[in-house]
Every structure is written in C-alpha cells, then in structure tokens.
N, CA, C and O atoms as a CHARMM CRD file, in Angstrom:
* protein
*
  332
    1    1 MET  N    116.41800  92.44600 109.92200 PROA 1      0.00000
    2    1 MET  CA   115.91000  93.59500 109.35500 PROA 1      0.00000
    3    1 MET  C    116.42300  94.80900 109.05300 PROA 1      0.00000
    4    1 MET  O    116.96900  95.38200 109.99600 PROA 1      0.00000
    5    2 THR  N    116.40200  95.45500 107.84600 PROA 2      0.00000
    6    2 THR  CA   117.15400  96.70500 107.56500 PROA 2      0.00000
    7    2 THR  C    116.36900  97.63600 107.80200 PROA 2      0.00000
    8    2 THR  O    115.24300  97.47200 108.27300 PROA 2      0.00000
    9    3 ASP  N    116.93500  98.86100 107.46600 PROA 3      0.00000
   10    3 ASP  CA   115.94900  99.88100 107.90500 PROA 3      0.00000
   11    3 ASP  C    114.82900 100.18800 106.62400 PROA 3      0.00000
   12    3 ASP  O    115.09400 100.27400 105.42500 PROA 3      0.00000
   13    4 ARG  N    113.67400 100.30400 107.20600 PROA 4      0.00000
   14    4 ARG  CA   112.46200 100.44700 106.26900 PROA 4      0.00000
   15    4 ARG  C    111.96700 102.08700 105.84900 PROA 4      0.00000
   16    4 ARG  O    111.61700 102.95500 106.65000 PROA 4      0.00000
   17    5 ASP  N    112.03500 102.18000 104.70100 PROA 5      0.00000
   18    5 ASP  CA   111.42300 103.35800 104.21200 PROA 5      0.00000
   19    5 ASP  C    109.90400 103.70000 104.68600 PROA 5      0.00000
   20    5 ASP  O    108.98000 103.04000 104.21100 PROA 5      0.00000
   21    6 PRO  N    109.72300 104.45500 105.37200 PROA 6      0.00000
   22    6 PRO  CA   107.92200 104.92900 105.64600 PROA 6      0.00000
   23    6 PRO  C    107.31300 105.41600 104.38300 PROA 6      0.00000
   24    6 PRO  O    106.12000 105.72000 104.39100 PROA 6      0.00000
   25    7 GLN  N    108.06200 105.52600 103.22900 PROA 7      0.00000
   26    7 GLN  CA   107.28700 105.98600 102.18400 PROA 7      0.00000
   27    7 GLN  C    106.70500 104.70400 101.27100 PROA 7      0.00000
   28    7 GLN  O    105.86700 104.83300 100.37900 PROA 7      0.00000
   29    8 ILE  N    107.28200 103.52800 101.65300 PROA 8      0.00000
   30    8 ILE  CA   106.87600 102.13200 101.01600 PROA 8      0.00000
   31    8 ILE  C    105.43200 101.90500 101.10000 PROA 8      0.00000
   32    8 ILE  O    104.75500 101.52100 100.14600 PROA 8      0.00000
   33    9 LEU  N    104.88900 102.20600 102.51800 PROA 9      0.00000
   34    9 LEU  CA   103.55700 102.11900 102.61800 PROA 9      0.00000
   35    9 LEU  C    102.56200 102.80800 101.66400 PROA 9      0.00000
   36    9 LEU  O    101.83700 102.10100 100.96500 PROA 9      0.00000
   37   10 PRO  N    102.49300 104.11700 101.60000 PROA 10     0.00000
   38   10 PRO  CA   101.87600 104.84500 100.72600 PROA 10     0.00000
   39   10 PRO  C    101.97900 104.55300  99.08100 PROA 10     0.00000
   40   10 PRO  O    101.05000 104.58600  98.27400 PROA 10     0.00000
   41   11 LEU  N    103.28900 104.27900  98.84800 PROA 11     0.00000
   42   11 LEU  CA   103.74200 103.83200  97.39700 PROA 11     0.00000
   43   11 LEU  C    103.32500 102.42200  97.14800 PROA 11     0.00000
   44   11 LEU  O    103.25000 102.03900  95.98100 PROA 11     0.00000
   45   12 PHE  N    103.08800 101.73100  97.98600 PROA 12     0.00000
   46   12 PHE  CA   102.62300 100.50300  97.83700 PROA 12     0.00000
   47   12 PHE  C    101.19300 100.45300  97.62700 PROA 12     0.00000
   48   12 PHE  O    100.74800  99.76300  96.71000 PROA 12     0.00000
   49   13 ALA  N    100.35900 101.17800  98.45700 PROA 13     0.00000
   50   13 ALA  CA    99.03500 101.54800  98.49500 PROA 13     0.00000
   51   13 ALA  C     98.79300 102.01200  96.94300 PROA 13     0.00000
   52   13 ALA  O     98.08800 101.44400  96.10900 PROA 13     0.00000
   53   14 ARG  N     99.52800 103.13400  96.79700 PROA 14     0.00000
   54   14 ARG  CA    99.35700 103.62200  95.33000 PROA 14     0.00000
   55   14 ARG  C     99.57000 102.65000  94.12100 PROA 14     0.00000
   56   14 ARG  O     98.83200 102.65000  93.13500 PROA 14     0.00000
   57   15 ALA  N    100.55300 101.89200  94.27200 PROA 15     0.00000
   58   15 ALA  CA   100.66200 100.73200  93.24200 PROA 15     0.00000
   59   15 ALA  C     99.33100  99.67400  93.13700 PROA 15     0.00000
   60   15 ALA  O     98.91200  99.19700  92.08200 PROA 15     0.00000
   61   16 ILE  N     98.88400  99.47700  94.22200 PROA 16     0.00000
   62   16 ILE  CA    97.74700  98.69000  94.18700 PROA 16     0.00000
   63   16 ILE  C     96.43500  99.22500  93.36900 PROA 16     0.00000
   64   16 ILE  O     95.69000  98.58800  92.62500 PROA 16     0.00000
   65   17 TRP  N     96.39300 100.74600  93.79000 PROA 17     0.00000
   66   17 TRP  CA    95.33700 100.99900  93.23100 PROA 17     0.00000
   67   17 TRP  C     95.54300 101.15600  91.93700 PROA 17     0.00000
   68   17 TRP  O     94.65200 100.78000  91.17600 PROA 17     0.00000
   69   18 GLU  N     96.75100 101.74100  91.39800 PROA 18     0.00000
   70   18 GLU  CA    97.02700 101.99500  89.72400 PROA 18     0.00000
   71   18 GLU  C     96.95400 100.56200  89.12300 PROA 18     0.00000
   72   18 GLU  O     96.48100 100.43600  87.99300 PROA 18     0.00000
   73   19 ILE  N     97.28100  99.75400  89.63400 PROA 19     0.00000
   74   19 ILE  CA    97.29300  98.33000  89.10300 PROA 19     0.00000
   75   19 ILE  C     96.26700  97.69000  89.06000 PROA 19     0.00000
   76   19 ILE  O     96.03700  97.00700  88.06200 PROA 19     0.00000
   77   20 ASP  N     95.36200  97.73500  90.14200 PROA 20     0.00000
   78   20 ASP  CA    94.31200  96.71500  90.39500 PROA 20     0.00000
   79   20 ASP  C     93.08600  97.35900  90.98600 PROA 20     0.00000
   80   20 ASP  O     92.22000  96.60100  91.42200 PROA 20     0.00000
   81   21 GLN  N     92.85300  98.97900  91.07400 PROA 21     0.00000
   82   21 GLN  CA    91.75400  99.54400  91.53200 PROA 21     0.00000
   83   21 GLN  C     91.36300  99.03600  92.76000 PROA 21     0.00000
   84   21 GLN  O     90.16500  98.99300  93.04100 PROA 21     0.00000
   85   22 LYS  N     92.36200  98.57600  93.66500 PROA 22     0.00000
   86   22 LYS  CA    91.81600  98.31300  95.13900 PROA 22     0.00000
   87   22 LYS  C     92.43000  99.16900  96.05700 PROA 22     0.00000
   88   22 LYS  O     93.64400  99.37300  96.02700 PROA 22     0.00000
   89   23 LYS  N     91.59500  99.74300  96.96400 PROA 23     0.00000
   90   23 LYS  CA    92.12400 100.64500  98.08500 PROA 23     0.00000
   91   23 LYS  C     92.43100  99.51900  99.32000 PROA 23     0.00000
   92   23 LYS  O     91.69400  98.53300  99.35300 PROA 23     0.00000
   93   24 VAL  N     93.30700  99.62500 100.15000 PROA 24     0.00000
   94   24 VAL  CA    93.65700  98.79700 100.97700 PROA 24     0.00000
   95   24 VAL  C     93.72300  99.68700 102.38700 PROA 24     0.00000
   96   24 VAL  O     94.64700 100.43800 102.69900 PROA 24     0.00000
   97   25 ALA  N     92.55400  99.42800 103.13800 PROA 25     0.00000
   98   25 ALA  CA    92.44600 100.23900 104.40000 PROA 25     0.00000
   99   25 ALA  C     93.42000  99.33000 105.45700 PROA 25     0.00000
  100   25 ALA  O     93.61900  98.11800 105.37200 PROA 25     0.00000
  101   26 ASP  N     94.03300 100.36500 106.59300 PROA 26     0.00000
  102   26 ASP  CA    95.00300  99.79600 107.40100 PROA 26     0.00000
  103   26 ASP  C     96.16200  99.26100 106.92500 PROA 26     0.00000
  104   26 ASP  O     96.72000  98.44400 107.65700 PROA 26     0.00000
  105   27 LEU  N     96.63900  99.51300 105.91900 PROA 27     0.00000
  106   27 LEU  CA    97.87000  99.01700 105.24800 PROA 27     0.00000
  107   27 LEU  C     98.82200  99.02200 106.25300 PROA 27     0.00000
  108   27 LEU  O     98.85200 100.10600 106.83500 PROA 27     0.00000
  109   28 GLY  N     99.65500  98.15700 106.69000 PROA 28     0.00000
  110   28 GLY  CA   101.00800  98.53700 107.45700 PROA 28     0.00000
  111   28 GLY  C    101.92100  97.38100 107.49800 PROA 28     0.00000
  112   28 GLY  O    101.51000  96.34800 106.97000 PROA 28     0.00000
  113   29 MET  N    103.03200  97.38200 108.00900 PROA 29     0.00000
  114   29 MET  CA   104.01300  96.49300 107.63600 PROA 29     0.00000
  115   29 MET  C    103.89700  95.05900 108.05600 PROA 29     0.00000
  116   29 MET  O    104.70200  94.20900 107.67600 PROA 29     0.00000
  117   30 GLU  N    102.81800  94.78600 108.89700 PROA 30     0.00000
  118   30 GLU  CA   102.50000  93.62300 109.34300 PROA 30     0.00000
  119   30 GLU  C    101.46200  92.83200 108.40200 PROA 30     0.00000
  120   30 GLU  O    101.11100  91.65800 108.52000 PROA 30     0.00000
  121   31 THR  N    101.04100  93.81400 107.39700 PROA 31     0.00000
  122   31 THR  CA    99.98900  93.27500 106.50500 PROA 31     0.00000
  123   31 THR  C    100.48700  92.22300 105.65400 PROA 31     0.00000
  124   31 THR  O    101.54500  92.37300 105.04300 PROA 31     0.00000
  125   32 GLN  N     99.70600  91.02500 105.55900 PROA 32     0.00000
  126   32 GLN  CA   100.36500  90.14800 104.84500 PROA 32     0.00000
  127   32 GLN  C     99.67800  90.02800 103.35500 PROA 32     0.00000
  128   32 GLN  O     98.46900  89.88300 103.17300 PROA 32     0.00000
  129   33 VAL  N    100.61900  90.11100 102.38500 PROA 33     0.00000
  130   33 VAL  CA   100.53800  90.32100 100.84700 PROA 33     0.00000
  131   33 VAL  C     99.22500  89.63000 100.33800 PROA 33     0.00000
  132   33 VAL  O     98.26200  90.05300  99.69800 PROA 33     0.00000
  133   34 ALA  N     99.62700  88.12600 100.98400 PROA 34     0.00000
  134   34 ALA  CA    98.46500  87.05000 100.06600 PROA 34     0.00000
  135   34 ALA  C     97.05000  87.74000 100.53700 PROA 34     0.00000
  136   34 ALA  O     96.19500  87.79400  99.65300 PROA 34     0.00000
  137   35 GLY  N     96.76300  88.18000 101.59500 PROA 35     0.00000
  138   35 GLY  CA    95.53100  88.60800 102.09400 PROA 35     0.00000
  139   35 GLY  C     94.76700  89.87700 101.33900 PROA 35     0.00000
  140   35 GLY  O     93.58300  90.20300 101.41700 PROA 35     0.00000
  141   36 LEU  N     95.63200  90.35800 100.73300 PROA 36     0.00000
  142   36 LEU  CA    95.28500  91.80600  99.90600 PROA 36     0.00000
  143   36 LEU  C     94.36300  91.55400  98.66000 PROA 36     0.00000
  144   36 LEU  O     93.86400  92.52900  98.09700 PROA 36     0.00000
  145   37 GLY  N     94.14000  90.38700  98.24700 PROA 37     0.00000
  146   37 GLY  CA    93.15400  89.82900  97.20000 PROA 37     0.00000
  147   37 GLY  C     93.93800  90.32700  95.81600 PROA 37     0.00000
  148   37 GLY  O     93.25600  90.65500  94.84500 PROA 37     0.00000
  149   38 ILE  N     95.24600  90.36900  95.76200 PROA 38     0.00000
  150   38 ILE  CA    95.91600  90.72200  94.35500 PROA 38     0.00000
  151   38 ILE  C     96.28500  89.50900  93.93400 PROA 38     0.00000
  152   38 ILE  O     97.01600  88.83200  94.65700 PROA 38     0.00000
  153   39 ASP  N     95.88100  89.06500  92.79700 PROA 39     0.00000
  154   39 ASP  CA    96.33500  88.07500  92.03200 PROA 39     0.00000
  155   39 ASP  C     97.87100  88.03800  91.49900 PROA 39     0.00000
  156   39 ASP  O     98.45500  89.11300  91.36200 PROA 39     0.00000
  157   40 SER  N     98.38000  87.10100  91.26700 PROA 40     0.00000
  158   40 SER  CA   100.14900  86.80800  91.14000 PROA 40     0.00000
  159   40 SER  C    100.14900  87.84000  89.79700 PROA 40     0.00000
  160   40 SER  O    101.08200  88.64200  89.83900 PROA 40     0.00000
  161   41 VAL  N     99.45500  87.93500  88.86500 PROA 41     0.00000
  162   41 VAL  CA    99.84800  88.90000  87.64000 PROA 41     0.00000
  163   41 VAL  C     99.83500  90.31900  87.92000 PROA 41     0.00000
  164   41 VAL  O    100.65800  91.08400  87.41700 PROA 41     0.00000
  165   42 ALA  N     98.72500  90.76800  88.88000 PROA 42     0.00000
  166   42 ALA  CA    98.91700  91.88200  89.29400 PROA 42     0.00000
  167   42 ALA  C     99.85500  92.13200  90.24600 PROA 42     0.00000
  168   42 ALA  O    100.31500  93.27300  90.25200 PROA 42     0.00000
  169   43 MET  N    100.23000  91.40600  90.99900 PROA 43     0.00000
  170   43 MET  CA   101.40000  91.51500  91.95400 PROA 43     0.00000
  171   43 MET  C    102.65300  91.32100  91.09200 PROA 43     0.00000
  172   43 MET  O    103.62600  91.45300  91.83500 PROA 43     0.00000
  173   44 LEU  N    102.95400  91.11800  90.10000 PROA 44     0.00000
  174   44 LEU  CA   104.13200  91.24400  89.33600 PROA 44     0.00000
  175   44 LEU  C    104.02500  92.61600  89.10200 PROA 44     0.00000
  176   44 LEU  O    104.90700  93.28300  89.64200 PROA 44     0.00000
  177   45 GLU  N    103.17100  93.24100  88.43000 PROA 45     0.00000
  178   45 GLU  CA   102.93300  94.37100  87.98200 PROA 45     0.00000
  179   45 GLU  C    103.03600  95.61700  88.98700 PROA 45     0.00000
  180   45 GLU  O    103.41000  96.74700  88.67400 PROA 45     0.00000
  181   46 VAL  N    102.64900  95.20600  90.19600 PROA 46     0.00000
  182   46 VAL  CA   102.93300  96.17000  91.35100 PROA 46     0.00000
  183   46 VAL  C    104.35600  96.10100  91.64100 PROA 46     0.00000
  184   46 VAL  O    104.98800  97.13200  91.87300 PROA 46     0.00000
  185   47 ILE  N    104.94500  94.86400  91.64100 PROA 47     0.00000
  186   47 ILE  CA   106.44600  94.78300  91.82600 PROA 47     0.00000
  187   47 ILE  C    107.54400  95.90600  90.87300 PROA 47     0.00000
  188   47 ILE  O    108.47400  96.60300  91.27900 PROA 47     0.00000
  189   48 GLY  N    106.99900  95.73300  89.51000 PROA 48     0.00000
  190   48 GLY  CA   107.37400  96.59200  88.33900 PROA 48     0.00000
  191   48 GLY  C    107.22100  98.02100  88.50200 PROA 48     0.00000
  192   48 GLY  O    108.05600  98.84200  88.12500 PROA 48     0.00000
  193   49 PHE  N    106.12200  98.29300  89.07900 PROA 49     0.00000
  194   49 PHE  CA   105.67800  99.78700  89.35900 PROA 49     0.00000
  195   49 PHE  C    106.72600 100.10200  90.49400 PROA 49     0.00000
  196   49 PHE  O    107.36800 101.15200  90.47700 PROA 49     0.00000
  197   50 LEU  N    106.87200  99.15800  91.47600 PROA 50     0.00000
  198   50 LEU  CA   107.49400  99.72600  92.71700 PROA 50     0.00000
  199   50 LEU  C    109.45300 100.21900  92.11800 PROA 50     0.00000
  200   50 LEU  O    110.20900 101.17300  92.30000 PROA 50     0.00000
  201   51 GLU  N    109.50300  98.92600  91.39600 PROA 51     0.00000
  202   51 GLU  CA   110.89200  98.95000  90.78100 PROA 51     0.00000
  203   51 GLU  C    110.96500 100.34100  89.88800 PROA 51     0.00000
  204   51 GLU  O    111.84100 101.18700  90.06500 PROA 51     0.00000
  205   52 ASP  N    110.11900 100.42900  89.09600 PROA 52     0.00000
  206   52 ASP  CA   110.11900 101.92000  88.33600 PROA 52     0.00000
  207   52 ASP  C    110.40700 103.16000  89.34700 PROA 52     0.00000
  208   52 ASP  O    111.42300 103.85400  89.37000 PROA 52     0.00000
  209   53 GLU  N    109.30700 103.26100  90.14100 PROA 53     0.00000
  210   53 GLU  CA   109.10000 104.29200  91.03800 PROA 53     0.00000
  211   53 GLU  C    110.43000 104.69100  91.84600 PROA 53     0.00000
  212   53 GLU  O    110.85800 105.83300  92.02000 PROA 53     0.00000
  213   54 LEU  N    111.01600 103.41000  92.32400 PROA 54     0.00000
  214   54 LEU  CA   112.06700 103.55700  93.17200 PROA 54     0.00000
  215   54 LEU  C    113.65000 103.40500  92.48200 PROA 54     0.00000
  216   54 LEU  O    114.64600 103.65600  93.15900 PROA 54     0.00000
  217   55 GLN  N    113.71700 103.06800  91.39600 PROA 55     0.00000
  218   55 GLN  CA   114.73200 102.64000  90.29400 PROA 55     0.00000
  219   55 GLN  C    115.55100 101.69600  91.15800 PROA 55     0.00000
  220   55 GLN  O    116.66300 102.06900  91.53300 PROA 55     0.00000
  221   56 VAL  N    115.12900 100.61800  91.46900 PROA 56     0.00000
  222   56 VAL  CA   115.75900  99.67400  92.24400 PROA 56     0.00000
  223   56 VAL  C    115.36400  98.33700  91.33200 PROA 56     0.00000
  224   56 VAL  O    114.29200  98.28500  90.72800 PROA 56     0.00000
  225   57 HSD  N    116.27500  97.33800  91.29900 PROA 57     0.00000
  226   57 HSD  CA   115.84100  95.85500  90.95700 PROA 57     0.00000
  227   57 HSD  C    115.34300  94.98300  92.18400 PROA 57     0.00000
  228   57 HSD  O    116.02900  94.95300  93.20700 PROA 57     0.00000
  229   58 LEU  N    114.48800  94.47200  92.11700 PROA 58     0.00000
  230   58 LEU  CA   114.09100  93.31900  93.49900 PROA 58     0.00000
  231   58 LEU  C    114.26500  92.33400  92.82300 PROA 58     0.00000
  232   58 LEU  O    113.72200  92.12400  91.73800 PROA 58     0.00000
  233   59 PRO  N    115.37800  91.30500  93.63100 PROA 59     0.00000
  234   59 PRO  CA   115.71800  90.18200  93.16400 PROA 59     0.00000
  235   59 PRO  C    114.58300  89.04700  93.29000 PROA 59     0.00000
  236   59 PRO  O    114.08200  88.90900  94.40700 PROA 59     0.00000
  237   60 GLU  N    114.14200  88.23600  92.25800 PROA 60     0.00000
  238   60 GLU  CA   113.14100  87.56600  92.36100 PROA 60     0.00000
  239   60 GLU  C    113.34700  86.63800  93.40200 PROA 60     0.00000
  240   60 GLU  O    112.37300  86.37200  94.10700 PROA 60     0.00000
  241   61 GLU  N    114.52700  86.04400  93.65400 PROA 61     0.00000
  242   61 GLU  CA   114.80900  84.85400  94.72200 PROA 61     0.00000
  243   61 GLU  C    114.44100  85.47300  95.97900 PROA 61     0.00000
  244   61 GLU  O    113.77100  84.79000  96.75400 PROA 61     0.00000
  245   62 ARG  N    114.74700  86.58000  96.29300 PROA 62     0.00000
  246   62 ARG  CA   114.25000  87.35200  97.74600 PROA 62     0.00000
  247   62 ARG  C    112.80400  87.69800  97.62100 PROA 62     0.00000
  248   62 ARG  O    112.31600  87.76000  98.75000 PROA 62     0.00000
  249   63 LEU  N    112.03400  87.91800  96.79800 PROA 63     0.00000
  250   63 LEU  CA   110.67200  88.11900  96.48200 PROA 63     0.00000
  251   63 LEU  C    110.02400  87.08000  96.97200 PROA 63     0.00000
  252   63 LEU  O    109.09300  87.30800  97.74300 PROA 63     0.00000
  253   64 ARG  N    110.37900  85.67100  96.62600 PROA 64     0.00000
  254   64 ARG  CA   109.69100  84.70100  96.85300 PROA 64     0.00000
  255   64 ARG  C    109.50000  84.46600  98.32000 PROA 64     0.00000
  256   64 ARG  O    108.66600  83.63700  98.68300 PROA 64     0.00000
  257   65 ASP  N    110.19600  85.12000  99.16700 PROA 65     0.00000
  258   65 ASP  CA   110.11500  85.04800 100.50200 PROA 65     0.00000
  259   65 ASP  C    109.16300  85.98700 101.22700 PROA 65     0.00000
  260   65 ASP  O    108.82400  85.95700 102.41000 PROA 65     0.00000
  261   66 VAL  N    108.83300  86.76300 100.33600 PROA 66     0.00000
  262   66 VAL  CA   107.86400  87.73600 100.91100 PROA 66     0.00000
  263   66 VAL  C    106.65000  87.35700 101.82600 PROA 66     0.00000
  264   66 VAL  O    106.03600  86.36700 101.42900 PROA 66     0.00000
  265   67 VAL  N    106.25600  87.84900 102.78600 PROA 67     0.00000
  266   67 VAL  CA   105.02800  87.34400 103.24800 PROA 67     0.00000
  267   67 VAL  C    104.23100  88.56100 103.58300 PROA 67     0.00000
  268   67 VAL  O    103.03000  88.51700 103.31600 PROA 67     0.00000
  269   68 THR  N    104.76200  89.73600 104.17700 PROA 68     0.00000
  270   68 THR  CA   104.31500  90.79800 104.85400 PROA 68     0.00000
  271   68 THR  C    104.71900  91.97700 104.00300 PROA 68     0.00000
  272   68 THR  O    105.82700  91.94800 103.46700 PROA 68     0.00000
  273   69 VAL  N    103.89700  93.03900 103.82700 PROA 69     0.00000
  274   69 VAL  CA   104.57300  94.35200 103.23900 PROA 69     0.00000
  275   69 VAL  C    105.70300  94.74600 103.94300 PROA 69     0.00000
  276   69 VAL  O    106.46800  95.47100 103.30800 PROA 69     0.00000
  277   70 GLY  N    106.10600  94.39100 105.39500 PROA 70     0.00000
  278   70 GLY  CA   107.33400  94.90700 105.92800 PROA 70     0.00000
  279   70 GLY  C    108.47600  93.95200 105.22200 PROA 70     0.00000
  280   70 GLY  O    109.56000  94.44700 104.91500 PROA 70     0.00000
  281   71 ASP  N    108.18200  92.52600 104.97100 PROA 71     0.00000
  282   71 ASP  CA   109.05000  91.71800 104.12900 PROA 71     0.00000
  283   71 ASP  C    109.48800  92.50500 103.04900 PROA 71     0.00000
  284   71 ASP  O    110.69100  92.68000 102.85300 PROA 71     0.00000
  285   72 LEU  N    108.27100  93.19300 102.04100 PROA 72     0.00000
  286   72 LEU  CA   108.81400  93.64800 100.77400 PROA 72     0.00000
  287   72 LEU  C    109.61300  94.92300 101.15400 PROA 72     0.00000
  288   72 LEU  O    110.50500  95.23800 100.36800 PROA 72     0.00000
  289   73 ALA  N    109.42000  95.69500 102.24200 PROA 73     0.00000
  290   73 ALA  CA   109.93500  96.74000 102.34300 PROA 73     0.00000
  291   73 ALA  C    111.67600  96.46100 102.85800 PROA 73     0.00000
  292   73 ALA  O    112.63900  97.15200 102.52300 PROA 73     0.00000
  293   74 ASP  N    111.68600  95.49700 103.56800 PROA 74     0.00000
  294   74 ASP  CA   113.24000  94.69100 103.88900 PROA 74     0.00000
  295   74 ASP  C    113.86800  94.22500 102.50200 PROA 74     0.00000
  296   74 ASP  O    115.03900  94.60200 102.46600 PROA 74     0.00000
  297   75 VAL  N    113.52400  93.57300 101.40800 PROA 75     0.00000
  298   75 VAL  CA   113.63800  93.42800 100.14300 PROA 75     0.00000
  299   75 VAL  C    113.95400  94.80100  99.40100 PROA 75     0.00000
  300   75 VAL  O    115.04100  94.84700  98.82700 PROA 75     0.00000
  301   76 ILE  N    113.25800  95.75600  99.35200 PROA 76     0.00000
  302   76 ILE  CA   113.56600  97.11000  98.95500 PROA 76     0.00000
  303   76 ILE  C    114.69100  97.47400  99.70300 PROA 76     0.00000
  304   76 ILE  O    115.66700  97.47900  98.95300 PROA 76     0.00000
  305   77 ALA  N    114.97200  97.76400 100.78800 PROA 77     0.00000
  306   77 ALA  CA   115.92500  98.41000 101.53100 PROA 77     0.00000
  307   77 ALA  C    117.03100  97.65200 101.21700 PROA 77     0.00000
  308   77 ALA  O    117.99000  98.31100 100.81700 PROA 77     0.00000
  309   78 ALA  N    117.19500  96.31600 101.28900 PROA 78     0.00000
  310   78 ALA  CA   118.48700  95.48300 100.62700 PROA 78     0.00000
  311   78 ALA  C    118.95700  95.68600  99.45600 PROA 78     0.00000
  312   78 ALA  O    120.15900  95.63600  99.19500 PROA 78     0.00000
  313   79 ALA  N    117.89200  95.98000  98.48900 PROA 79     0.00000
  314   79 ALA  CA   118.22900  95.95800  96.92800 PROA 79     0.00000
  315   79 ALA  C    118.80900  97.58900  96.86200 PROA 79     0.00000
  316   79 ALA  O    119.50000  97.90900  95.89500 PROA 79     0.00000
  317   80 ARG  N    118.58200  98.32100  97.64000 PROA 80     0.00000
  318   80 ARG  CA   118.64300  99.83800  97.52100 PROA 80     0.00000
  319   80 ARG  C    120.43700  99.90500  98.06900 PROA 80     0.00000
  320   80 ARG  O    121.37700 100.43100  97.47300 PROA 80     0.00000
  321   81 ALA  N    120.43900  99.18500  99.36700 PROA 81     0.00000
  322   81 ALA  CA   122.09000  98.85700 100.05800 PROA 81     0.00000
  323   81 ALA  C    122.90900  98.50900  98.87900 PROA 81     0.00000
  324   81 ALA  O    123.90700  99.15300  98.55500 PROA 81     0.00000
  325   82 ALA  N    122.47300  97.49600  98.25500 PROA 82     0.00000
  326   82 ALA  CA   123.45400  96.87900  97.39900 PROA 82     0.00000
  327   82 ALA  C    123.85400  97.61600  96.17200 PROA 82     0.00000
  328   82 ALA  O    124.79100  97.28300  95.44800 PROA 82     0.00000
  329   83 ASP  N    123.08400  98.63000  95.99200 PROA 83     0.00000
  330   83 ASP  CA   123.21400  99.65600  94.62600 PROA 83     0.00000
  331   83 ASP  C    124.44300 100.53900  94.84600 PROA 83     0.00000
  332   83 ASP  O    124.76100 101.37400  94.00000 PROA 83     0.00000
C-alpha cells in the first residue's frame, strides 16, 4: 500500500455527485466501488474527472484490480509517484 491522500475521499464523492447525482453516505477507504450503484460508463467519467482534477493518468491495467475506494487511492498514489 502506498501513501493515501485523504483528499481522495471528498474528491471521489464530489465526482460521483457531479457525474451521477448520487450522494454517498459513509464513504471510506474500505467502501466497495461496485456497491455504490454507479454503472460502468459513469465510473469511466468519474475516473476521467479524477484524472483531470489531479492531473494524473490512471493506467487501465491497474484500474481493473480496483475493488475498494482505497484501492483506487493506491492507484492514484502510484500514478503520482511515477510522474
């Protein structure tokens, strides 16, 4: 596990709201992305939103393994470290 940016949670919640108009209660690093009720197209838009906001590229091959929000935070941290 890499260093997780605590700003990922509110940014992820904002992305879900702006893309899919869903408010997520009790969002945490252990929250399963599949359980958020976001379809695959909206999730791609959320990923694009995060990439734009954080100015980082998130590799598809790493995103395939994302199960929790924490996993996504780890992918973001690794992409930032690689830049």
